[in-house]
Legacy VTK file of the C-alpha trace (Angstrom):
# vtk DataFile Version 3.0
C-alpha trace
ASCII
DATASET POLYDATA
POINTS 239 float
5.371 20.013 -11.124
2.708 20.230 -8.380
2.648 21.976 -4.989
4.082 18.872 -3.336
6.148 17.327 -6.116
8.976 18.773 -8.147
8.944 16.126 -10.884
8.162 17.170 -14.444
5.428 15.607 -16.508
6.714 12.342 -17.877
9.088 11.689 -14.925
6.714 9.046 -13.496
5.869 5.770 -15.105
2.260 4.745 -15.603
2.749 2.226 -12.750
3.725 3.549 -9.407
4.505 1.577 -6.195
3.483 3.595 -3.068
5.476 3.327 0.071
4.888 5.330 3.216
8.490 5.550 4.257
11.095 7.438 2.173
13.789 5.082 3.181
11.692 2.141 1.873
11.099 3.901 -1.327
14.814 4.532 -1.763
15.589 0.950 -0.793
13.120 -0.418 -3.346
14.564 1.727 -6.091
18.161 0.816 -5.341
17.492 -2.879 -4.778
15.042 -3.731 -7.536
15.097 -1.123 -10.308
17.508 -0.781 -13.153
19.021 2.675 -13.619
16.762 4.361 -11.033
16.746 8.116 -10.983
15.372 10.367 -8.243
12.523 12.472 -9.569
11.300 14.055 -6.403
12.938 15.145 -3.128
10.451 17.873 -2.091
9.468 17.581 1.523
11.567 14.458 1.791
8.903 12.495 -0.051
11.321 10.626 -2.277
10.205 9.514 -5.752
12.191 7.314 -8.186
11.672 5.971 -11.734
13.592 3.057 -13.262
13.053 -0.247 -15.047
12.103 -3.724 -13.884
12.459 -6.540 -16.422
12.217 -3.925 -19.143
9.112 -2.281 -17.799
9.167 1.355 -16.563
8.119 1.573 -12.929
8.098 4.376 -10.376
8.207 4.370 -6.540
6.768 7.278 -4.554
6.760 8.052 -0.812
3.268 8.932 0.518
3.841 9.427 4.210
1.584 8.102 6.959
-2.258 8.097 6.912
-5.004 8.919 4.487
-4.495 12.707 4.422
-0.905 12.563 3.291
-1.474 9.476 1.024
-4.347 11.188 -0.880
-2.177 14.246 -1.717
0.488 12.178 -3.434
-1.924 9.686 -5.030
-4.207 12.467 -6.374
-1.255 14.322 -7.931
0.139 11.144 -9.509
-3.241 10.319 -10.995
-4.369 13.804 -11.995
-1.075 15.548 -12.988
1.348 12.782 -13.881
-0.969 10.373 -15.582
-0.334 7.281 -13.400
-2.814 4.538 -14.189
-1.832 1.766 -11.842
-1.056 2.269 -8.092
0.236 -0.566 -5.963
0.573 0.065 -2.184
3.675 -1.731 -0.671
3.073 -1.013 3.001
2.778 -2.474 6.474
-0.238 -3.738 8.360
-1.255 -5.248 11.639
-2.613 -8.837 11.625
-5.985 -9.285 13.276
-6.001 -13.131 13.218
-3.394 -15.769 13.895
-3.597 -16.696 10.309
-2.127 -13.387 9.359
1.279 -14.486 10.465
4.076 -12.131 11.311
6.143 -11.318 8.172
3.606 -12.771 5.862
1.766 -10.732 3.182
-1.852 -9.591 3.202
-3.535 -8.559 -0.036
-6.645 -6.440 0.519
-9.487 -7.978 -1.489
-11.946 -5.541 0.115
-11.542 -2.796 2.669
-13.949 -1.136 5.195
-13.387 1.779 7.604
-12.589 0.718 11.053
-15.820 2.182 12.357
-18.215 5.043 11.864
-15.882 7.504 13.596
-12.821 6.611 11.543
-12.074 7.314 7.905
-13.576 10.760 7.618
-10.938 11.775 5.027
-11.129 8.793 2.649
-14.815 8.703 3.226
-15.096 11.684 0.930
-14.796 9.292 -2.009
-17.396 6.861 -3.173
-17.720 4.045 -0.676
-18.495 1.577 -3.533
-14.908 1.838 -4.678
-13.461 -0.278 -1.883
-12.104 -3.160 -3.828
-8.911 -3.671 -5.874
-8.671 -4.154 -9.579
-9.802 -7.708 -10.178
-7.086 -8.575 -12.630
-4.336 -7.142 -10.401
-5.727 -9.256 -7.525
-5.842 -12.430 -9.627
-2.321 -11.930 -10.935
-0.976 -11.256 -7.393
-2.379 -14.473 -5.981
-1.163 -16.394 -9.023
2.302 -14.963 -8.787
2.613 -15.416 -5.081
1.813 -19.128 -5.554
4.467 -19.354 -8.335
7.081 -17.657 -6.242
6.285 -19.498 -3.034
5.421 -16.336 -1.157
3.154 -16.740 1.876
0.136 -14.494 1.576
-3.592 -14.379 2.008
-6.235 -12.196 0.576
-9.334 -11.014 2.387
-11.161 -8.234 4.073
-9.046 -5.524 5.717
-10.008 -2.540 7.755
-8.560 0.923 7.536
-8.259 3.594 10.191
-6.964 7.213 10.076
-6.249 6.937 13.829
-2.971 5.321 14.923
-2.966 6.262 18.628
-6.566 5.568 19.442
-8.171 6.666 22.750
-9.322 3.066 23.124
-5.747 1.906 22.905
-4.287 -0.619 20.457
-5.421 -3.802 22.188
-7.494 -6.542 20.748
-10.768 -5.069 22.066
-10.491 -2.120 19.690
-10.783 -4.390 16.701
-13.398 -6.768 18.004
-16.035 -5.636 15.521
-13.612 -5.803 12.644
-12.575 -9.318 13.591
-16.173 -10.379 13.947
-16.785 -9.053 10.419
-13.907 -11.339 9.171
-11.199 -8.762 8.785
-7.714 -10.197 8.712
-5.603 -7.057 8.946
-5.666 -3.292 9.596
-3.733 -0.462 7.947
-4.138 3.297 7.449
-4.148 3.843 3.654
-5.805 1.064 1.707
-9.306 2.515 1.727
-7.962 5.793 0.484
-6.087 4.011 -2.259
-9.097 2.069 -3.577
-11.467 4.993 -3.375
-9.193 7.503 -5.185
-8.251 5.021 -7.854
-11.914 4.329 -8.482
-12.560 8.094 -8.641
-9.913 8.450 -11.443
-10.792 5.177 -13.174
-7.346 3.803 -12.355
-6.247 0.318 -11.186
-5.098 -0.303 -7.654
-3.949 -3.043 -5.387
-2.758 -3.087 -1.731
-0.095 -5.539 -0.708
1.115 -5.237 2.941
3.626 -6.988 5.061
2.406 -7.959 8.574
4.796 -6.299 11.004
2.751 -6.861 14.204
-0.126 -9.121 15.112
-2.769 -7.820 17.518
-4.180 -11.356 18.038
-0.927 -12.798 19.227
0.902 -9.735 20.517
3.914 -10.394 18.354
5.784 -7.651 16.540
8.820 -7.262 14.407
11.829 -5.139 15.232
12.076 -1.888 13.236
15.659 -2.739 12.423
14.533 -5.690 10.266
11.871 -3.710 8.411
13.639 -3.344 5.056
14.656 -6.915 4.913
11.043 -7.955 5.535
9.947 -6.164 2.383
11.682 -8.237 -0.224
8.783 -10.613 -0.924
6.254 -7.822 -0.948
8.218 -5.670 -3.332
9.100 -8.540 -5.650
5.422 -9.580 -5.837
4.214 -6.056 -6.523
6.831 -5.597 -9.272
6.121 -8.926 -10.889
2.405 -8.075 -10.927
2.864 -4.588 -12.338
5.038 -5.933 -15.261
2.937 -8.961 -16.140
-0.712 -7.822 -15.842
LINES 1 240
239 0 1 2 3 4 5 6 7 8 9 10 11 12 13 14 15 16 17 18 19 20 21 22 23 24 25 26 27 28 29 30 31 32 33 34 35 36 37 38 39 40 41 42 43 44 45 46 47 48 49 50 51 52 53 54 55 56 57 58 59 60 61 62 63 64 65 66 67 68 69 70 71 72 73 74 75 76 77 78 79 80 81 82 83 84 85 86 87 88 89 90 91 92 93 94 95 96 97 98 99 100 101 102 103 104 105 106 107 108 109 110 111 112 113 114 115 116 117 118 119 120 121 122 123 124 125 126 127 128 129 130 131 132 133 134 135 136 137 138 139 140 141 142 143 144 145 146 147 148 149 150 151 152 153 154 155 156 157 158 159 160 161 162 163 164 165 166 167 168 169 170 171 172 173 174 175 176 177 178 179 180 181 182 183 184 185 186 187 188 189 190 191 192 193 194 195 196 197 198 199 200 201 202 203 204 205 206 207 208 209 210 211 212 213 214 215 216 217 218 219 220 221 222 223 224 225 226 227 228 229 230 231 232 233 234 235 236 237 238
């Protein structure tokens, strides 16, 4: 076990889906995994391991933001031997094309600006892309399954309640650079995976759109994650 995780070595599979919300992690395990067992409850950061189509898969809660995310990702990679990390999270759309409830796959990620990303900036900035084979398989599987998604540049921020507010002006530079969505953890995921020589992919569901002002209701969140979770699991067991 580690300071933040009570699981024993061998309790996690080599492939781990990472969800910020413990309720989402529990829902994924109960909905998609065969014979799931809870391997971590410490600090409420629930972790589960089970089977999907005969493949061992784990799901681990990471909390919100890069600081929390990096603790769990680091321990999974360094102590538990995880080799593939797939984020199944939420994001905000920055263009009309990133439609509400659709999926965004981060093909590249930048920090929101020079002031943001000081935590995940500790890792090599060159490692800001997903594993190429995971990305290829995700796009292929999404097309096969008829899941609406797009891959492209995303931006990452470690500030949710920004002094500049959350309006469209805050992300003007990111939009001008071609970013299609914003989240808080993808840059940390790609950089720490690169640091450990592991594979990583970020798949997010658009829960609000800054360009249109639309947003989903929190009550429908778990139902929104079916396509994202199914895609992540299919990719993890076929790549």
